[in-house]
C-alpha positions as CSV (number, residue, x, y, z in Angstrom):
1,M,64.3,-24.7,-4.7
2,N,61.9,-27.5,-5.7
3,K,59.8,-27.1,-2.5
4,I,59.6,-23.4,-3.0
5,K,58.5,-23.9,-6.6
6,K,55.8,-26.3,-5.6
7,L,54.1,-23.9,-3.4
8,P,52.6,-21.7,-6.2
9,T,51.5,-24.9,-8.0
10,L,49.6,-26.1,-4.9
11,L,48.2,-22.6,-4.4
12,G,47.1,-22.5,-8.0
13,I,45.4,-25.8,-7.8
14,A,43.6,-24.7,-4.6
15,V,42.4,-21.5,-6.3
16,L,41.3,-23.4,-9.4
17,L,39.3,-25.9,-7.2
18,A,37.8,-23.1,-5.3
19,G,36.7,-21.4,-8.5
20,V,35.2,-24.6,-9.8
21,A,33.4,-25.3,-6.5
22,A,32.0,-21.8,-6.4
23,G,30.7,-22.1,-10.0
24,V,29.1,-25.5,-9.2
25,W,27.5,-24.1,-6.1
26,V,26.0,-21.1,-8.0
27,I,24.7,-23.5,-10.7
28,R,23.2,-26.0,-8.2
29,T,21.6,-23.5,-5.8
30,G,20.8,-20.6,-8.1
31,I,21.2,-16.9,-7.5
32,P,19.2,-15.5,-4.5
33,S,15.8,-14.6,-5.8
34,Q,16.0,-11.0,-4.4
35,L,18.8,-10.4,-6.9
36,L,16.6,-11.4,-9.8
37,Q,13.7,-9.1,-9.0
38,A,13.1,-6.2,-11.3
39,R,12.8,-2.9,-9.4
40,P,9.1,-2.5,-8.9
41,E,9.3,1.2,-9.2
42,I,10.4,1.0,-12.8
43,T,8.1,-1.9,-13.8
44,P,5.8,-0.8,-16.6
45,K,2.2,-0.6,-15.6
46,Q,-1.0,0.1,-17.5
47,I,0.6,-0.9,-20.8
48,K,-1.6,0.2,-23.8
49,V,-1.4,-0.1,-27.5
50,T,-3.0,2.8,-29.4
51,N,-2.9,4.7,-32.7
52,I,-2.9,1.5,-34.7
53,T,-2.8,2.3,-38.5
54,D,-1.3,0.6,-41.5
55,K,2.0,2.4,-40.9
56,G,2.5,2.3,-37.2
57,F,1.2,2.1,-33.6
58,T,2.0,3.5,-30.2
59,V,2.9,1.7,-26.9
60,S,2.4,3.6,-23.7
61,W,2.9,2.8,-20.0
62,V,3.5,4.4,-16.6
63,T,6.1,3.8,-13.9
64,D,6.1,4.7,-10.2
65,T,9.4,6.7,-10.5
66,P,11.0,8.5,-13.4
67,A,12.9,6.2,-15.7
68,G,14.2,6.1,-19.3
69,G,12.0,4.1,-21.6
70,F,12.2,2.7,-25.1
71,I,11.1,-0.2,-27.3
72,R,13.1,-2.8,-29.1
73,F,11.1,-4.4,-32.0
74,G,11.4,-6.4,-35.2
75,L,9.6,-8.7,-37.5
76,G,10.7,-11.9,-35.7
77,S,12.6,-13.1,-32.7
78,E,15.5,-10.8,-33.7
79,L,14.5,-7.4,-32.2
80,N,17.0,-5.2,-34.1
81,L,15.1,-1.9,-34.3
82,T,14.7,0.7,-31.6
83,A,12.0,3.3,-31.0
84,Q,12.4,5.9,-28.3
85,D,10.0,8.0,-26.3
86,D,8.3,10.6,-28.4
87,R,9.9,13.4,-26.2
88,D,13.4,11.9,-26.6
89,E,12.9,11.7,-30.3
90,A,11.9,15.3,-30.5
91,S,14.7,16.6,-28.3
92,Q,17.4,14.1,-29.4
93,T,18.2,13.5,-25.8
94,T,17.3,10.7,-23.3
95,G,15.1,11.7,-20.5
96,E,13.5,10.0,-17.5
97,F,9.7,10.1,-17.1
98,V,6.8,8.5,-15.2
99,T,4.6,8.5,-18.3
100,H,6.0,6.8,-21.4
101,H,4.7,7.1,-25.0
102,V,6.6,5.4,-27.8
103,T,5.5,5.6,-31.4
104,L,6.6,3.1,-34.0
105,K,6.5,4.6,-37.5
106,N,7.1,3.6,-41.1
107,L,5.9,0.1,-40.6
108,Q,4.4,-2.3,-43.1
109,P,0.6,-2.8,-43.4
110,A,-1.1,-6.0,-42.1
111,T,2.2,-7.1,-40.5
112,S,3.0,-8.6,-37.1
113,Y,5.7,-6.8,-35.2
114,F,7.3,-8.1,-32.0
115,F,8.6,-5.9,-29.2
116,K,10.0,-5.7,-25.7
117,I,9.8,-2.8,-23.3
118,F,12.9,-1.3,-21.7
119,S,12.4,0.6,-18.6
120,G,15.6,2.1,-17.1
121,K,18.1,-0.5,-18.3
122,T,15.8,-3.4,-17.6
123,E,14.0,-5.4,-20.3
124,F,10.4,-6.4,-19.8
125,A,8.7,-9.1,-21.8
126,N,5.8,-11.6,-21.7
127,N,7.3,-14.6,-19.9
128,G,10.5,-14.2,-21.8
129,Q,8.7,-13.8,-25.2
130,P,8.2,-10.5,-27.0
131,Y,4.8,-8.9,-27.2
132,D,3.3,-8.6,-30.7
133,V,1.0,-6.3,-32.5
134,T,-0.4,-6.5,-36.0
135,T,-0.7,-3.3,-38.0
136,A,-3.9,-2.4,-39.9
137,P,-4.2,-3.4,-43.6
138,A,-3.8,-0.6,-46.1
139,S,-7.2,1.1,-46.5
140,Q,-8.9,1.3,-49.9
141,Q,-10.8,4.3,-48.7
142,P,-9.6,7.9,-49.1
143,L,-8.5,9.5,-45.9
144,P,-11.5,11.4,-44.4
145,E,-11.5,15.1,-44.1
146,N,-9.4,16.6,-41.3
147,D,-10.9,16.6,-37.9
148,V,-9.2,17.1,-34.5
149,A,-10.1,17.0,-30.8
150,Y,-7.9,19.2,-28.6
151,G,-7.8,20.7,-25.1
152,T,-5.7,21.3,-22.0
153,V,-4.8,19.3,-18.9
154,L,-4.1,21.0,-15.6
155,Q,-2.5,19.9,-12.3
156,A,-4.6,20.0,-9.2
157,D,-3.1,23.5,-8.5
158,D,-4.3,24.7,-11.9
159,T,-0.8,24.8,-13.4
160,P,-0.2,23.2,-16.8
161,A,0.3,19.4,-16.7
162,A,3.1,18.5,-19.1
163,G,3.8,14.9,-20.2
164,V,0.3,13.5,-19.4
165,I,-0.9,10.8,-21.7
166,V,-4.3,11.6,-23.1
167,Y,-6.4,8.7,-24.4
168,L,-9.5,9.2,-26.6
169,S,-11.8,6.5,-27.6
170,F,-15.1,6.0,-29.6
171,S,-17.2,3.0,-29.4
172,N,-16.1,0.2,-31.7
173,A,-12.9,1.9,-32.6
174,T,-9.2,1.9,-32.0
175,T,-8.1,4.2,-29.2
176,Q,-6.0,7.2,-29.9
177,S,-3.4,8.8,-27.7
178,T,-0.9,11.7,-27.4
179,L,1.2,13.5,-24.8
180,T,0.5,17.0,-23.4
181,K,3.0,19.7,-24.2
182,N,4.7,21.9,-21.6
183,S,1.7,24.2,-21.8
184,G,-0.6,21.2,-20.9
185,S,-2.2,21.3,-24.4
186,W,-3.0,18.3,-26.5
187,V,-4.3,17.5,-30.0
188,I,-5.5,14.2,-31.4
189,P,-6.4,13.9,-35.2
190,L,-9.7,12.0,-35.5
191,N,-9.7,11.3,-39.2
192,Y,-7.1,8.6,-38.8
193,V,-9.1,6.5,-36.4
194,R,-9.8,3.0,-37.5
195,D,-12.8,0.9,-36.6
196,S,-12.4,-2.1,-34.4
197,S,-11.7,-4.4,-37.4
198,L,-8.8,-2.1,-38.4
199,T,-10.0,-2.5,-42.1
200,S,-11.8,0.9,-42.4
201,Y,-11.7,4.4,-41.2
202,L,-14.2,5.0,-38.4
203,A,-17.6,6.5,-39.6
204,Y,-18.8,8.7,-36.8
205,D,-21.2,11.7,-36.4
206,R,-19.1,14.8,-36.2
207,E,-21.7,16.5,-34.0
208,A,-23.2,13.8,-31.8
209,S,-20.8,10.8,-31.4
210,I,-19.7,10.1,-27.8
211,E,-16.0,10.3,-26.9
212,E,-14.4,9.1,-23.7
213,I,-11.2,10.8,-22.6
214,L,-8.6,9.7,-20.0
215,A,-5.7,11.9,-18.9
216,Q,-3.1,9.7,-17.4
217,G,-0.7,11.6,-15.2
218,A,0.7,8.5,-13.3
219,S,1.6,9.7,-9.7
220,A,0.0,13.1,-10.5
221,G,-3.4,11.5,-10.9
222,I,-5.9,10.9,-13.7
223,A,-8.8,12.8,-15.1
224,T,-11.7,11.3,-17.0
225,A,-14.3,13.0,-19.2
226,I,-17.1,12.1,-21.5
227,T,-18.1,14.4,-24.3
228,I,-19.6,14.6,-27.8
229,T,-17.8,15.5,-31.0
230,K,-19.4,19.0,-31.3
231,N,-17.8,19.9,-27.9
232,D,-14.3,18.5,-28.6
233,S,-12.7,21.5,-30.3
234,P,-11.8,22.4,-27.7
235,V,-12.6,20.1,-24.9
236,P,-12.9,22.2,-21.7
237,S,-9.8,22.0,-19.5
238,L,-9.4,18.8,-17.5
239,K,-7.9,18.9,-14.0
240,L,-6.1,15.8,-12.8
241,G,-8.1,14.1,-10.0
242,E,-11.5,15.1,-11.4
243,T,-14.3,13.6,-13.6
244,Y,-16.3,15.5,-16.1
245,D,-19.4,15.1,-18.3
246,F,-19.4,17.6,-21.2
247,R,-22.3,16.1,-23.2
248,E,-24.6,18.9,-22.2
249,G,-21.9,21.5,-22.4
250,L,-21.6,22.0,-18.6
251,P,-18.9,20.2,-16.6
252,A,-20.0,17.9,-13.9
253,T,-16.8,17.9,-11.8
254,A,-16.1,15.5,-9.0
255,A,-13.2,14.6,-6.7
256,E,-11.6,11.2,-7.3
257,D,-9.7,8.8,-5.2
258,H,-6.5,7.1,-6.3
259,H,-8.4,4.8,-8.7
260,A,-11.7,6.2,-9.7
261,A,-14.2,9.0,-9.0
262,Q,-15.8,9.0,-5.6
263,E,-18.4,11.4,-7.1
264,V,-19.7,11.3,-10.6
265,S,-22.3,13.1,-12.7
266,P,-25.7,11.6,-12.5
267,L,-25.7,11.4,-16.3
268,M,-22.6,9.2,-16.2
269,A,-24.1,7.0,-13.4
270,A,-27.5,6.5,-15.1
271,K,-26.2,3.4,-16.9
272,L,-24.3,0.5,-15.7
273,K,-20.6,0.8,-16.6
274,I,-17.3,-1.0,-15.9
275,T,-14.5,1.6,-15.6
276,N,-11.8,-0.8,-14.6
277,P,-10.6,-3.1,-16.2
278,E,-10.9,-2.1,-19.8
279,E,-11.7,-4.5,-22.5
280,K,-8.8,-7.0,-23.0
281,E,-6.7,-5.3,-20.4
282,M,-3.7,-7.1,-19.0
283,I,-3.5,-6.9,-15.2
284,N,-0.3,-7.4,-13.2
285,T,-2.0,-8.6,-10.0
286,T,-3.9,-11.7,-9.0
287,Q,-6.4,-9.8,-6.8
288,P,-7.3,-6.7,-8.8
289,Q,-9.8,-4.0,-7.8
290,F,-12.8,-3.5,-10.1
291,W,-14.9,-0.4,-10.2
292,G,-17.4,1.4,-12.3
293,L,-20.7,3.4,-12.4
294,G,-24.3,2.5,-11.8
295,P,-27.6,3.9,-10.5
296,A,-27.1,5.2,-7.0
297,G,-28.1,2.9,-4.2
298,E,-28.7,-0.1,-6.6
299,T,-27.3,-3.5,-5.8
300,I,-24.8,-4.8,-8.4
301,T,-24.2,-8.5,-8.9
302,I,-20.6,-9.3,-10.0
303,E,-19.4,-12.6,-11.5
304,I,-15.8,-13.5,-12.6
305,R,-16.1,-16.3,-15.1
306,S,-12.9,-18.3,-14.5
307,D,-12.1,-21.7,-12.9
308,P,-13.7,-21.7,-10.4
309,I,-16.4,-19.0,-10.9
310,I,-16.2,-16.2,-8.4
311,S,-19.2,-14.0,-7.6
312,G,-20.2,-11.2,-5.2
313,I,-22.4,-8.2,-4.8
314,T,-21.8,-4.5,-4.1
315,T,-23.8,-1.3,-4.0
316,A,-23.3,1.9,-6.0
317,N,-22.8,4.8,-3.6
318,A,-24.8,8.0,-3.5
319,N,-22.7,9.3,-6.4
320,G,-23.2,6.2,-8.5
321,A,-19.7,4.8,-8.1
322,W,-19.2,1.1,-7.2
323,Y,-16.0,-0.9,-6.1
324,W,-15.3,-4.6,-5.6
325,S,-12.4,-6.9,-5.2
326,P,-12.5,-10.8,-5.5
327,P,-12.2,-12.5,-2.1
328,T,-9.5,-14.9,-3.5
329,N,-6.6,-14.7,-6.0
330,L,-7.4,-15.1,-9.7
331,T,-5.4,-17.6,-11.7
332,P,-3.2,-16.4,-14.5
333,G,-4.9,-16.3,-17.8
334,Q,-8.0,-14.9,-19.4
335,H,-11.1,-14.0,-17.3
336,T,-14.5,-12.3,-17.9
337,I,-16.1,-10.0,-15.4
338,T,-19.9,-9.6,-15.8
339,V,-21.9,-7.1,-13.7
340,S,-25.6,-6.9,-13.7
341,L,-28.6,-5.0,-12.2
342,A,-31.9,-6.3,-11.1
343,D,-33.6,-4.7,-14.0
344,G,-31.6,-6.9,-16.4
345,Q,-28.9,-4.5,-17.4
346,T,-25.7,-6.5,-18.0
347,I,-22.2,-5.6,-19.1
348,S,-19.0,-7.8,-19.5
349,R,-15.3,-7.2,-19.9
350,L,-12.6,-9.6,-20.9
351,F,-9.2,-9.2,-19.2
352,T,-6.0,-11.2,-18.6
353,V,-4.2,-11.8,-15.4
354,L,-0.5,-11.9,-16.0
355,A,1.2,-12.5,-12.7
356,A,0.8,-15.6,-10.5
357,P,0.9,-15.2,-6.7
358,D,4.3,-13.9,-5.5
359,Q,5.5,-13.6,-9.0
360,P,6.5,-10.3,-10.7
361,A,4.5,-9.3,-13.7
362,F,7.2,-9.2,-16.3
363,T,10.3,-11.0,-17.4
364,A,13.2,-8.6,-16.9
365,S,16.9,-8.8,-17.7
366,E,19.3,-6.0,-17.3
367,S,20.8,-4.5,-20.4
368,A,24.4,-3.3,-19.9
369,T,24.0,-0.1,-22.0
370,L,21.2,1.9,-23.3
371,P,21.0,1.3,-27.0
372,T,21.4,4.2,-29.4
373,L,17.9,5.3,-30.1
374,T,17.5,6.0,-33.7
375,P,14.4,7.1,-35.6
376,T,13.4,3.7,-36.7
377,P,9.8,2.5,-37.1
378,T,8.3,4.1,-34.1
379,V,5.1,2.7,-32.5
380,K,2.2,4.7,-31.2
381,L,-0.2,3.1,-28.7
382,T,-3.7,4.0,-29.4
383,P,-6.2,3.8,-26.5
384,S,-9.2,1.8,-27.5
385,A,-12.1,0.7,-25.5
386,S,-9.6,-0.7,-23.1
387,P,-6.0,-0.3,-24.4
388,T,-4.1,-3.2,-23.2
389,L,-1.8,-5.9,-24.6
390,T,-3.7,-9.0,-25.6
391,P,-3.8,-11.6,-28.4
392,T,-2.5,-10.8,-31.8
393,P,-4.4,-10.3,-35.1
394,T,-7.3,-8.7,-33.3
395,R,-5.3,-6.5,-31.1
396,T,-6.7,-4.8,-28.1
397,A,-4.5,-2.6,-26.0
398,T,-6.1,-1.9,-22.7
399,A,-5.4,0.7,-20.0
400,T,-6.3,0.4,-16.4
401,A,-8.4,2.7,-14.2
402,T,-9.5,4.8,-17.1
403,P,-12.7,5.5,-19.1
404,T,-14.0,2.6,-20.9
405,I,-11.9,2.2,-24.0
406,T,-12.4,-0.6,-26.4
407,R,-9.1,-2.0,-27.6
408,V,-8.2,-3.6,-30.8
409,S,-5.0,-5.4,-31.7
410,Q,-3.1,-6.2,-28.6
411,P,0.3,-7.9,-28.0
412,S,0.0,-11.6,-27.7
413,T,0.0,-13.0,-24.2
414,A,0.2,-16.6,-25.3
415,G,3.6,-16.9,-23.7
416,G,2.2,-17.2,-20.2
417,T,3.0,-15.5,-17.0
418,P,5.9,-13.1,-17.2
419,E,8.7,-13.4,-14.6
420,S,11.3,-10.8,-13.8
421,G,15.0,-11.0,-13.3
422,I,18.2,-9.1,-14.2
423,L,21.4,-10.2,-15.9
424,T,24.0,-8.4,-13.7
425,P,24.3,-11.1,-11.0
426,T,24.9,-13.7,-13.7
427,L,27.6,-11.6,-15.4
428,V,29.2,-10.9,-12.0
429,F,29.4,-14.5,-11.0
430,S,30.6,-15.5,-14.5
431,I,33.4,-13.0,-14.4
432,M,34.4,-14.0,-10.9
433,G,34.5,-17.6,-11.8
434,S,36.4,-17.0,-15.0
435,S,38.9,-14.8,-13.1
436,L,39.5,-17.5,-10.5
437,L,40.0,-20.1,-13.2
438,I,42.5,-17.9,-15.1
439,I,44.5,-17.0,-11.9
440,G,44.6,-20.6,-11.0
441,L,45.9,-21.7,-14.4
442,L,48.6,-18.9,-14.3
443,L,49.8,-20.0,-10.9
444,V,49.9,-23.6,-12.1
445,L,51.9,-22.8,-15.2
446,S,54.3,-20.3,-13.5
447,P,56.6,-23.0,-11.9
448,Q,57.0,-24.8,-15.2
449,K,58.2,-21.6,-16.8
450,N,60.7,-21.1,-14.0
451,N,62.0,-24.7,-14.3
452,H,62.4,-24.3,-18.1
453,V,64.6,-21.3,-17.5
């Protein structure tokens, strides 16, 4: 009997030791890196902060494949509030989209809010730290008289383009954004626009101020347009994949490639312009492509002011479009691109590279369940002259491959380069180890119980 009763004890000890050994191995060697990677197709891209007011702001992004999206935010490290996609809030359901537009509402003026993006069930942050945006101070001015810009976005086949993010920006102002309805229509109030300091409502000419519009359809393509305020009610229909100039009242349409227009209106190409990146944009690659507009056939000198300085030249094509990529990887951190012409025209853009070589762009950890999205302070991202997430107080949300949008108030990137990973493998290994330990202990104790009887 004794020998028989000792067998479970020996087996229990063996199982216990195996569990301990497996746990030690996981801790010492780590989990295979491929298990820690966030799925690239749901990784947020072209993150922008727009519609910044004293009561809210909007965060928008795109993904390669449809995914659910929401924001967790709060006043400090405890992100205990949730804001859902504007479409989910309206329908009281949870949908999956390739364009994502989340508005935080009922916020406090001149207050820093911290947030993380959830795409699918995966959390994305800035190197493990939340992004942050500061709301505008309460204005001492009365709200200007109502004024709106509106129009329609169409697919390449002339059908309505629903769920497209439309960004509208003035010079030296916060960017505004909205989603197109099922009919493809969109409306953006202009009397809420703040200037770049966020302290005052924007003073603009309601007849002659220039507006830049970007329609972001993610995989469906983009459309860009430049117009003036007297022609924005309505803005003529925009077809994804084309570029327009409505300043003279006649569209100058052109086909675009994946990133920018191959052909542009001569009016748009007359001046030197950087289309990508936008001011203070955050870029998720160390070797980005830059493009813009300039006089056809002119040589453009490009300089990336970083350590070390990188320079090169390119030529604007017959339609005034130019493209250039740095020959080497850029280091993570802030950089300035300066482009210039022989006649002295010069323009610069500040941007931030988030990802180091071979590193994903965001920190990701899997969330077991989708939180209950309740109508809590919802944020709206406002495109500004480059809606992208960048340092705090003076926020500038920048979007990629879009018309020049000057951003103000961006999420802080002081945390460094984001890295991605998911929580599931850790939970699985923890549960397996715990289970082995419990089984081992039970087997160890079972003979003692039998002897006692």
